[in-house]
C-alpha positions in Angstrom: 20.3 -23.8 -28.9 18.1 -25.0 -26.0 15.7 -22.4 -24.7 16.4 -21.5 -21.1 13.4 -22.2 -18.9 12.3 -20.8 -15.6 11.7 -17.5 -13.9 14.3 -14.9 -13.2 15.6 -15.2 -9.6 14.1 -11.8 -8.6 10.6 -12.8 -9.7 11.0 -16.2 -8.0 12.1 -14.5 -4.8 9.0 -12.3 -4.5 6.8 -15.4 -4.9 8.7 -17.3 -2.3 8.5 -14.4 0.2 4.8 -14.0 -0.6 4.3 -17.7 0.2 6.1 -17.3 3.5 4.0 -14.3 4.4 0.8 -16.2 3.5 1.7 -19.1 5.8 2.8 -16.8 8.6 -0.4 -14.8 8.2 -2.5 -17.9 8.4 -0.7 -19.2 11.5 -0.7 -15.9 13.3 -4.3 -15.0 12.5 -5.5 -18.4 13.5 -3.6 -18.2 16.8 -5.0 -14.8 17.5 -8.5 -16.1 16.9 -7.9 -19.0 19.3 -6.6 -16.5 21.9 -9.7 -14.3 21.5 -11.9 -17.4 22.0 -10.0 -18.3 25.2 -10.4 -14.8 26.6 -14.1 -14.6 25.8 -14.7 -18.1 27.3 -12.9 -17.0 30.5 -14.7 -13.7 30.9 -18.2 -14.8 29.9 -18.2 -18.5 30.8 -19.1 -19.2 27.2 -19.4 -22.9 26.3 -18.4 -24.5 23.0 -20.7 -23.6 20.1 -22.4 -21.0 22.2 -22.7 -17.5 20.8 -21.3 -14.5 22.7 -24.7 -12.8 23.2 -26.2 -16.0 24.6 -23.3 -16.4 27.0 -23.7 -12.8 28.2 -27.4 -13.3 28.8 -27.0 -16.7 30.5 -23.9 -16.2 32.6 -23.4 -12.5 33.5 -25.3 -10.3 35.9 -25.9 -6.7 34.9 -23.0 -5.4 36.9 -20.7 -8.0 35.4 -21.9 -7.0 31.9 -20.9 -3.4 32.8 -17.6 -4.5 34.4 -16.1 -6.9 31.8 -15.7 -4.4 28.8 -14.8 -1.6 31.2 -11.9 -3.6 32.7 -11.0 -4.8 29.2 -10.7 -1.2 28.0 -8.7 -0.2 31.1 -6.2 -3.0 30.5 -5.9 -2.2 26.8 -5.2 1.5 27.7 -2.6 0.6 30.3 -0.8 -1.6 27.8 -0.6 1.2 25.3 1.0 3.4 27.9 4.1 1.2 27.4 4.4 2.8 24.0 4.8 6.3 25.6 1.5 7.8 24.5 2.4 7.4 20.8 0.3 5.5 18.4 2.4 3.5 15.9 0.8 2.2 12.7 -1.9 -0.3 13.5 -4.7 -1.9 11.5 -5.7 -1.6 7.9 -6.2 2.2 7.7 -2.7 2.9 8.9 -1.2 0.1 6.7 -2.9 1.6 3.6 -1.1 4.9 4.3 2.2 3.2 5.0 2.0 1.1 1.8 0.8 3.9 -0.5 3.2 6.6 0.8 5.9 4.1 1.7 6.4 6.0 5.0 6.6 4.7 8.5 7.6 1.3 9.7 6.3 -1.6 11.9 8.4 -2.6 14.9 8.1 -6.0 16.6 7.9 -4.6 20.1 5.2 -2.2 19.3 3.3 -4.9 17.4 3.3 -7.3 20.4 2.0 -4.6 22.7 -0.7 -3.5 20.3 -1.8 -7.1 19.7 -2.3 -7.8 23.4 -4.1 -4.5 23.8 -6.4 -5.3 20.8 -7.0 -8.8 22.3 -8.1 -7.1 25.6 -10.6 -4.9 23.8 -12.0 -7.5 21.4 -12.0 -10.3 23.9 -13.9 -8.3 26.5 -16.7 -7.5 24.0 -15.4 -4.4 22.2 -17.4 -3.7 19.0 -14.5 -4.0 16.6 -13.3 -6.7 14.2 -10.2 -8.8 14.4 -9.2 -8.2 10.7 -7.1 -5.2 11.7 -5.0 -7.2 14.1 -4.7 -10.1 11.7 -3.6 -7.9 8.9 -1.1 -6.1 11.2 0.4 -9.4 12.3 0.9 -10.6 8.8 2.3 -7.2 7.7 4.7 -7.4 10.5 6.0 -10.8 9.2 6.3 -9.2 5.8 8.3 -6.3 7.2 10.7 -8.6 9.0 11.2 -10.5 5.8 11.8 -7.3 3.8 14.4 -6.1 6.3 16.2 -9.5 6.3 16.3 -9.7 2.5 16.9 -5.9 2.0 14.5 -5.6 -0.9 13.7 -2.3 -2.4 10.8 0.0 -1.5 8.5 -1.2 -4.4 8.7 -5.0 -3.6 8.5 -4.1 0.1 5.2 -2.4 -0.5 3.9 -5.4 -2.5 5.1 -7.8 0.3 3.2 -5.8 3.0 0.2 -5.8 0.7 0.6 -9.6 0.8 0.4 -9.4 4.5 -2.8 -7.4 4.5 -4.4 -9.8 2.0 -3.4 -12.8 4.2 -4.8 -11.1 7.3 -8.1 -10.3 5.6 -8.3 -13.9 4.2 -7.7 -15.4 7.6 -10.4 -13.2 9.2 -13.2 -14.2 6.8 -12.0 -17.3 5.1 -12.2 -15.2 1.9 -8.9 -15.4 -0.1 -10.2 -13.8 -3.3 -11.8 -10.9 -1.4 -8.6 -10.4 0.6 -6.5 -10.2 -2.5 -9.0 -7.9 -4.4 -9.2 -5.6 -1.4 -5.4 -5.0 -1.4 -5.4 -4.5 -5.2 -8.5 -2.2 -5.2 -7.9 -0.2 -2.0 -4.4 -0.6 -0.8 -2.2 -0.7 -3.9 -4.6 0.5 -6.5 -2.9 -1.8 -9.0 -4.0 -5.0 -10.7 -0.8 -5.5 -12.7 0.3 -9.2 -12.8 3.5 -8.7 -10.9 1.4 -7.3 -8.0 -1.6 -9.5 -8.4 0.1 -12.9 -8.5 2.1 -12.8 -5.2 -0.9 -11.2 -3.3 -3.2 -14.0 -4.5 -0.7 -16.6 -3.6 -0.3 -15.2 -0.1 -4.0 -14.8 0.4 -4.8 -18.4 -0.7 -2.0 -19.9 1.5 -3.3 -18.0 4.5 -6.8 -19.4 3.9 -5.5 -23.0 3.5 -3.6 -22.7 6.8 -6.6 -21.2 8.5 -8.9 -24.1 7.3 -6.4 -26.7 8.6 -6.2 -25.0 12.1 -9.8 -23.8 12.5 -11.7 -26.3 10.2 -14.3 -23.7 9.1 -15.9 -23.2 5.8 -17.8 -20.3 4.4 -19.0 -18.3 7.4 -22.7 -17.9 6.4 -23.0 -20.8 3.9 -25.8 -22.6 5.8 -27.9 -19.5 6.2 -27.5 -18.6 2.6 -28.2 -22.1 1.4 -31.4 -22.2 3.4 -32.7 -19.1 1.7 -33.3 -20.8 -1.6 -33.6 -17.4 -3.3 -34.7 -17.1 -6.9 -33.5 -14.2 -8.9 -36.4 -11.9 -9.8 -36.7 -8.4 -11.4 -38.3 -7.1 -8.2 -35.2 -8.3 -6.2 -32.9 -6.6 -8.7 -34.7 -3.3 -8.7 -35.1 -3.3 -4.9 -31.3 -4.0 -4.6 -30.7 -0.6 -6.3 -32.9 1.2 -3.9 -31.2 -0.6 -1.0 -27.9 0.5 -2.4 -28.9 4.1 -2.3 -30.0 3.7 1.3 -26.7 2.0 2.1 -24.9 5.0 0.5 -26.5 7.3 3.0 -26.0 4.8 5.8 -22.2 4.6 5.0 -21.9 8.4 5.2 -23.6 8.6 8.5 -21.7 5.6 10.0 -18.4 7.3 9.0 -19.5 10.6 10.4 -20.4 8.8 13.7 -16.9 7.3 13.9 -15.3 10.8 13.3 -17.6 12.3 15.9 -16.8 9.6 18.4 -13.0 10.2 18.1 -13.5 13.9 18.6 -15.9 13.5 21.6 -13.6 11.1 23.5 -10.5 13.3 22.6 -12.3 16.4 23.9 -12.5 14.8 27.4 -8.7 14.9 27.6 -8.6 11.9 30.0 -5.6 9.6 30.3 -5.7 6.9 27.7 -6.6 4.0 30.2 -9.5 6.1 31.5 -10.7 7.0 28.0 -10.7 3.3 26.9 -12.3 2.2 30.1 -15.1 4.8 29.4 -15.5 3.4 26.0 -15.8 -0.1 27.5 -18.4 1.1 30.0 -20.6 2.4 27.1 -20.3 -1.0 25.4 -21.1 -2.7 28.7 -24.2 -0.5 29.3 -25.5 -1.4 25.9 -24.8 -5.0 26.6 -27.2 -5.0 29.6 -30.2 -4.8 27.2 -28.6 -5.6 23.7 -25.8 -8.2 24.1 -25.9 -8.6 20.3 -23.9 -5.3 20.1 -20.9 -7.0 21.7 -18.0 -8.4 19.8 -17.6 -8.4 16.0 -21.1 -9.8 15.5 -20.5 -12.8 13.2 -23.0 -14.9 15.2 -25.5 -12.0 15.1 -25.5 -11.9 11.3 -26.4 -15.6 11.3 -29.4 -14.9 13.5 -30.6 -12.0 11.5 -30.2 -13.9 8.2 -32.2 -16.9 9.6 -35.1 -14.6 10.6 -35.0 -15.5 14.3 -35.1 -11.9 15.4 -38.1 -9.6 15.4 -38.4 -6.1 13.9 -37.7 -4.5 17.3 -34.5 -6.4 17.9 -33.2 -5.7 14.4 -34.0 -1.9 14.7 -32.4 -1.8 18.1 -29.4 -3.7 16.8 -29.0 -1.3 13.9 -28.9 1.7 16.2 -27.0 0.4 19.2 -24.4 -1.6 17.2 -23.3 1.7 15.7 -23.1 3.4 19.1 -21.1 0.5 20.5 -18.7 0.6 17.5 -18.3 4.4 17.8 -17.5 4.0 21.5 -15.0 1.2 20.9 -13.2 3.0 18.0 -13.5 6.5 19.3 -12.1 5.7 22.7 -8.9 4.3 21.1 -9.6 0.6 20.8 -7.4 -1.2 18.3 -9.3 -3.2 15.7 -11.1 -3.1 12.4 -14.5 -1.8 11.4 -15.1 -4.3 8.6 -17.0 -6.8 10.7 -19.1 -4.2 12.6 -19.8 -2.7 9.2 -21.2 -6.0 8.0 -23.4 -6.3 11.0 -24.9 -2.9 10.5 -25.4 -3.5 6.8 -27.1 -6.8 7.6 -29.5 -5.1 10.0 -30.2 -2.4 7.4 -30.9 -5.0 4.8 -33.3 -6.8 7.2 -35.1 -3.5 8.0 -35.4 -2.8 4.3 -36.9 -6.2 3.7 -39.4 -5.6 6.6 -40.4 -2.3 5.0 -40.7 -3.8 1.6 -42.8 -6.6 3.0 -45.6 -4.1 3.8 -46.1 -3.4 0.1 -45.5 -6.9 -1.4 -45.3 -10.4 -0.2 -41.7 -11.6 0.6 -40.8 -15.2 1.4 -38.1 -16.1 3.9 -35.5 -16.6 1.2 -36.0 -13.1 -0.2 -35.7 -11.6 3.3 -32.5 -13.4 3.8 -31.2 -12.2 0.5 -31.7 -8.6 1.5 -29.6 -9.2 4.6 -26.6 -10.2 2.5 -27.2 -7.6 -0.1 -27.3 -4.9 2.7 -23.9 -6.3 4.0 -22.3 -5.7 0.6 -24.0 -2.3 0.1 -22.9 -0.7 3.4 -19.3 -2.1 3.0 -19.1 -0.6 -0.5 -20.4 2.7 0.7 -18.0 3.0 3.7 -14.9 1.8 1.9 -15.7 2.9 -1.6 -14.7 -0.6 -2.6 -17.6 -2.2 -4.5 -15.6 -5.0 -6.0 -14.2 -6.1 -2.6 -17.7 -5.9 -1.1 -19.1 -8.0 -3.9 -16.6 -10.8 -3.7 -16.5 -10.7 0.1 -20.2 -11.5 0.3 -19.9 -14.3 -2.2 -17.1 -15.9 -0.2 -18.9 -15.4 3.1 -22.1 -17.0 1.8 -21.1 -19.2 -1.2 -24.5 -18.0 -2.5 -23.6 -16.9 -6.1 -27.2 -16.6 -7.2 -27.1 -13.2 -5.6 -24.5 -12.0 -8.1 -26.6 -9.4 -9.9 -28.4 -7.8 -6.9 -25.3 -7.7 -4.8 -23.4 -6.1 -7.7 -26.1 -3.5 -8.3 -26.4 -2.7 -4.6 -22.7 -2.3 -4.2 -22.3 0.0 -7.2 -25.4 2.1 -6.3 -24.1 2.4 -2.7 -20.6 3.4 -3.7 -21.8 6.0 -6.3 -24.3 7.5 -3.8 -21.7 7.7 -1.1 -19.2 9.2 -3.5 -21.7 11.9 -4.6 -22.3 12.8 -1.0 -18.7 12.7 0.1 -15.7 11.9 -2.1 -13.8 10.5 1.0 -13.9 6.9 2.0 -13.0 5.5 5.4 -9.4 5.1 4.2 -9.0 8.4 2.3 -10.3 10.2 5.4 -7.5 8.5 7.3 -5.0 10.2 4.8 -6.6 13.6 5.5 -6.5 13.1 9.2 -2.7 12.6 9.0 -2.3 15.6 6.7 -1.5 13.6 3.7 -3.0 13.6 0.2 -3.9 10.2 -1.2 -2.3 9.5 -4.5 -4.7 9.6 -7.4 -3.9 6.7 -9.8 -0.8 4.7 -10.4 1.2 7.6 -11.9 0.4 9.9 -9.0 1.2 7.0 -6.6 4.6 6.5 -8.2 5.4 10.2 -7.9 4.3 10.5 -4.3 5.6 7.2 -3.0 9.1 7.4 -4.6 11.6 9.5 -2.8 14.8 11.4 -3.5 16.8 8.7 -1.6 15.5 6.1 -4.1 17.2 7.9 -7.0 20.2 9.4 -5.2 23.6 9.1 -6.9 26.6 9.4 -4.6 29.1 10.6 -7.2 28.5 14.3 -7.1 31.6 16.4 -7.9 32.6 18.9 -5.3 35.3 21.5 -4.6 36.1 24.0 -1.9 35.1 27.6 -2.5 38.7 28.6 -2.5 39.7 26.1 -5.3 41.6 27.5 -8.2 40.2 27.7 -11.8 42.7 25.1 -12.8 41.4 22.7 -10.1 37.8 23.1 -11.3 38.8 22.5 -14.9 40.8 19.4 -14.0 37.8 18.0 -12.1 35.5 18.6 -15.0 37.9 17.1 -17.5 38.6 14.0 -15.4 35.0 13.1 -14.7 33.2 14.5 -17.8 30.6 16.1 -15.6 28.6 19.2 -16.3 28.1 20.4 -12.7 30.5 20.9 -9.8 29.2 21.8 -6.3 31.0 24.3 -4.2 31.4 23.8 -0.5 32.6 26.0 2.3 35.0 25.1 5.1 32.3 23.2 7.1 31.5 21.1 4.0 28.2 22.8 3.4 26.9 23.4 -0.1 27.1 27.1 -1.0 26.5 26.9 -4.8 27.3 25.2 -8.0 29.4 25.7 -11.1 28.0 24.7 -14.5 30.2 24.0 -17.5 29.1 27.1 -19.3 30.2 29.2 -16.3 33.7 27.9 -16.9 33.6 28.7 -20.6 33.0 32.4 -19.9 36.5 32.7 -18.4 38.3 30.7 -21.1 38.1 33.7 -23.4 40.3 35.7 -21.1 43.4 33.7 -20.1 44.6 36.5 -17.8 41.8 35.8 -15.4 42.3 32.1 -15.0 45.2 32.6 -12.6 43.2 34.8 -10.2 39.7 33.3 -10.5 38.6 30.8 -7.8 35.6 28.6 -7.5 33.6 31.2 -5.5 33.9 33.7 -8.4 32.1 31.2 -10.7 29.5 30.0 -8.3 25.8 30.3 -9.0 23.0 29.3 -6.4 22.6 25.6 -5.9 19.3 23.9 -6.4 18.9 21.4 -3.5 16.6 18.7 -2.3 16.5 16.4 0.8 16.5 12.6 0.8 13.0 12.4 2.4 11.3 14.5 -0.2 9.1 12.8 -2.7 9.5 13.1 -6.5 6.3 15.1 -6.5 8.2 17.9 -4.7 11.3 17.3 -6.8 9.9 17.4 -10.3 8.9 21.1 -10.3 12.6 22.0 -9.9 13.3 20.6 -13.3 10.9 23.0 -15.0 14.1 25.0 -15.6 15.2 23.6 -19.0 18.9 24.3 -18.2 18.8 22.3 -14.9 20.0 18.7 -15.4 20.6 17.7 -11.8 19.9 18.7 -8.2 22.2 18.6 -5.2 20.9 16.4 -2.4 21.7 17.8 1.1 21.2 16.3 4.5 18.9 19.1 5.7 18.3 22.9 5.4 20.0 23.4 8.8 22.9 21.1 7.8 23.4 21.4 4.0 26.1 18.7 3.8 26.3 17.3 0.3 25.1 13.7 0.1 24.9 13.3 -3.7 22.9 14.3 -6.7 19.8 13.5 -8.6 19.6 13.7 -12.4 16.5 14.5 -14.3 17.0 11.4 -16.5 17.2 9.2 -13.4 13.9 10.6 -12.1 12.1 9.9 -15.4 13.6 6.4 -15.7 12.6 5.5 -12.1 9.0 6.8 -12.6 8.8 4.6 -15.8 9.9 1.6 -13.8 7.4 2.3 -11.1 4.5 2.8 -13.4 5.2 0.1 -15.9 6.9 -2.3 -13.4 10.3 -3.8 -14.2 8.6 -7.2 -14.4 6.8 -6.1 -17.5 10.0 -5.2 -19.3 11.5 -7.7 -21.6 14.3 -9.8 -20.1 15.1 -11.8 -23.2 16.2 -11.4 -26.8 15.2 -13.5 -29.9 18.0 -15.2 -31.7 17.2 -17.6 -34.7 13.9 -18.5 -33.2 15.3 -19.1 -29.7 15.0 -16.7 -26.7 18.0 -15.9 -24.7 17.4 -14.7 -21.1 19.5 -11.7 -20.2 21.2 -11.7 -16.8 19.1 -10.1 -14.0 19.4 -6.3 -14.1 21.0 -6.2 -17.6 19.8 -4.6 -20.8 20.6 -4.8 -24.5 19.9 -1.4 -26.2 21.1 0.8 -29.0 22.7 4.2 -28.1 24.0 7.1 -30.2 27.7 7.2 -30.5 29.0 9.6 -27.7 30.9 12.6 -29.1 34.0 11.7 -27.0 34.2 8.2 -28.6 34.2 9.5 -32.2 37.5 8.3 -33.8 38.3 5.7 -31.2 38.6 2.0 -31.9 36.5 -0.5 -29.9 39.4 -1.7 -27.8 40.3 2.0 -26.9 36.9 2.8 -25.4 37.4 4.0 -21.8 36.7 1.1 -19.4 35.6 3.5 -16.5 32.8 4.8 -18.7 31.7 1.3 -19.9 31.6 0.1 -16.3 31.0 -3.5 -17.2 29.1 -2.9 -20.4 30.3 -4.3 -23.7 29.8 -3.0 -27.3 28.3 -5.9 -29.2 27.8 -4.3 -32.6 28.1 -1.0 -34.4 25.6 0.4 -36.9 26.8 2.5 -39.8 24.4 4.7 -41.7 24.1 3.8 -45.4 21.9 4.4 -48.4 19.3 1.8 -47.2 19.4 2.4 -43.5 21.9 1.3 -40.9 24.5 -1.3 -41.8 25.4 -3.7 -38.9 29.2 -4.1 -38.2 30.7 -6.6 -35.8 32.4 -4.8 -33.0 35.9 -6.2 -33.6 38.7 -4.6 -31.4 40.2 -2.5 -34.3 36.9 -1.2 -35.6 37.2 2.7 -35.6 33.9 4.4 -34.6 32.8 7.4 -36.6 30.3 10.3 -36.2 26.7 9.4 -36.8 27.1 5.7 -35.9 25.0 3.9 -33.4 26.2 1.2 -30.9 24.5 -1.9 -29.6 25.5 -2.2 -25.9 24.9 -5.0 -23.5 25.5 -4.3 -19.8 24.0 -3.5 -16.4 20.8 -1.5 -16.8 22.1 1.5 -14.9 25.3 1.7 -17.0 23.4 1.3 -20.3 20.9 4.0 -19.5 23.7 6.3 -18.3 25.6 5.9 -21.6 22.5 6.4 -23.6 21.5 9.6 -21.6 25.0 11.0 -21.9 25.2 10.3 -25.6 21.9 11.9 -26.2 22.7 14.9 -24.1 26.0 15.4 -26.0 24.1 15.9 -29.2 23.9 12.4 -30.6 20.7 11.6 -32.6 18.3 9.4 -30.7 
C-alpha cells in the first residue's frame, strides 16, 4: 500500500493563516513606518537621511519645539475620546494578557482610531516605540482571520502570537527575536506546533519589510566598525554591567508606574493629560532633542562615539523622563525602543567609568553600548533570550555572543531578585489578573467552561413524576438529571442513587415527584476558567457540573463532565498536533481522518451479550467496532468484529471513530466498572 503523504488539513491551515498574518504584518508595519516618516518630515522639516534630533535643532525654534509634541498629544487624546473614555487592548502588554488569558477582543474600529492616535504621539516626537502599534496591527489581522475561519481558542491564541511576532520583526528587522519573544514571553511555549507558524509569520513579515523599506540590520555599520575582540576583561565587565542593568531596569519600571499615577492624580481630561505629556517632551527637546522619538538614530551616534560624556549622561536621565511623560500621560506605543536607548546610554556610561581604570579602545566602548542594550531589555522584560537574539539581529555582530549572554542573564537574575515582576507581569497585576505560571497553569487559567460545555444535559420540571424521571434515565443512560422550576431555572439535581432509594418501596413511587428526590445542584458559568471549576470535582461522587447562564438567571445551558475537563487539559498541555494521527500496518502508515482516533476500550456493561450488529447506533454515534479482544491463557486473543460475534464480559473492543465519541465510550465503559 502506498504511504499517504502530506500534512493533515488542520496543520496545513494554521501554516497558511500564519503566512497570511506575516505578510499582512509586514505590509501594515511598513505602511505605518512610512506614515510616521511623513508626519515627522511635515512637522520638523526633516530632509531625507537626516536624523530627527538634527532636524529639530536645525529647523524648529524653541517655541515650536514646545508646540509640536504638545499639539501631537492633544490630537492623540481627542482621537481617543471617540472610544468613549475606554481603553481597549493596545500594544504588546495588553496583547500578552489577551493571548495568555484568552480574554478580550480586538475590534477594527478601535484599532483604526488607536493607530491614528499612536501616529500622532510618535510622529510628533513622543518617546515611545512603534513596535506596539505594529504588533497591534498584525494581531488585528490575525483576529479577523480567526473570526472568518472560526478556529478554536488555542489556534486563535497562536495566530495572534504570529501577529505579535510579525509586528516585532517588522519594527526591528529581527525575525528570530520576534519569534523568540512571543514564545518566551507571550505564549511561554516552545512546542513545535507553536514555534513553526510563529517563525513562518515572523520571517515573512521581515521579507516584506525588506522589500518595501530596503533596510538591513539597524546597527550593522556601527557594530562592524567596532572590530571588538573577545577578552576576559570584556566578559567579566559584562557581568558587572548586567548587575547595573538589573538595578536600572527596576528603576525604569518604577518610573513608568510613578508616571501613570502622577498623571492620573491630576484628573484632567484625556486630551489635556496627553497634551501635558507632550509639553514635557517638548521642554526636554529644547535642550536635548535626542530624547525625542524612539531613538534609533541616537543609538547609532552613541555607538559611534560621537557624543561626549555630558551628552550621554543627560540622555540617560532625560530620555527616561521623556518616556515616563509619554507613557504616563496615555500615549499609545511600545517601550522596547526607548528601553534600548537607555540601555545604550547606560552601557556608554559604564564604558566611560571603566576607562578611568583601564585603557579601552573605540571598539570596546562600542561593544559596551550594545551589551548595555541587551542588559536593560532583559532586566525590564525578564526575557534574556529575546534580548540576546535582538541585539544580534540589530547589529549582526555575533562576536559579542558571550558578553551579551552573560550581561542579559546577570541583568535578568538581578532584576528578578529585586522584584519578581517584569513589565508584562506587572500589567497582569494592574488589571487584577494572575499571570499563569507554566504551561499547565496556563492551560487551566486560559481554558473556560464554555470550551468544554456539553449541551445534552438531562432536565425535568420539579413537578415531574417518579416514572418520568426513571424513563428519562433509562432512555439516555445518564447518571444525573437536573430539576428546573416553572421559570426554567435550575433548582437542584437528581443522581441515580437518589432514585434507587425509592425503588425499595414501590408504594412511594406513585406519590413521589422530582422535587422530593432533589439535592443541591453544583453549578458553573460559561465564563469561568477551569482553574475555578476543578476544585468542585474534589467531591469524589461528583461526575458533572451544571452550567448556568448566571447566578441571577440560573437557566440551564448544559453540563461539564470531569472526564471532559481532564481530556481538554491534556490536549492543551500536550497539544493535539503531538498526538499520533496514523497507525502502522505491515510497515506502512495509514493516516487517520482528522479528528478521529483508534483506541481500545473496555466492554461496556450494557453491551455484554449483544452481537456486533446489535450495538446501539445512537451510542456508537459514527464509531465502528473494528476488533474484539478476548482474554485467554496467554493474554488477549484478537477476534474479527463480524456482525454475529457475541460480545462477552471481560472483553475489550478496538473502536475507530470521532475522537469525542471514542473518548465518551471509553469513559462510560470505565465508569461502569470495566477494567481499563
